[in-house]
N, C-alpha and C positions, 0 to 999 in steps of 0.2 A: 809412800814406798813404791818402788818400781815392781812391775810384774816380771815374771821369768821370760815371757815372750819379748818384752821390751829389751831386756838384757841380752838375750840370745840374738836378736836382730842387730844389735850394736856391738856384738862380740869383736868383730874385726877392728872397729873404731876404738874400742876399749884397749885391745892389745897394742894398737898402734899409738896409743897415748893421745888420741884426738878428742877425748872427752874432758871437758874443762868445767871449772866453777862448781856451782851447786849441784849440777847434774853428776859430776864426778863423785861428789860426796854421796849422792843417792846410790850410784852404782857400787861404790865401795861398801856401803852399808848393806846393800842387798847381797853382795858377794860374801860378806862376813857371815850372813845368816843362812845362805842357801848353798848347800853342798853341791846340788845339781848344777847350778849356774857356775859355781866356782870350778867345778870339774870341766864343764863345757868350755869356759874361757881358757882354762889351762891347756886343753886339747887343741884349741885354735892357735894358741901361742906356740905350742910344740910343732904343729903342722906348718905354720908360717916359718918357723926356724929351719925345719927340714927342707922346705921348698926353697928357701933363700940360699941353701948350700948346693942345690942342684945346678949343674952346668949343662947347657945345651951345646951339642956339637952339630956342626953343619952336616947335612945329608948329601953325599955325593950325587951329582946330577944323574948318573946312570941308575942309581937305586931309587931316586925320586921319580924318574920316568917310569920305572917298573911299578912303583906304588900307585902312581896316577893311572897307569894303564889298567892295573888290577881293579881300581875303583870304578873306572869307566866300564870295564867288562862286567863287573858285578851289577852296576846300574842297568846295563843293557839286558842282562839275564833276568833281573828282577822286574823290569818293565814289560818283558815279553810274557810273563806268567799271568 
């Protein structure tokens, strides 16, 4: 029988359907018996679903320049302390 830490470490692979054969059966058996792991894998699946629906919009160059300048200014201020 798999341990919870083994299942949680492989949660992303489980959700993506990359677990095969006998190992897949072991995972399924563990999930049937363990509510904590079942809940964790369900949350990973929901998170991946939400992330997959997000769209990235390009940042205009002038805004990107301001952001980068702010980061540089912050680094200078922190290094002088």
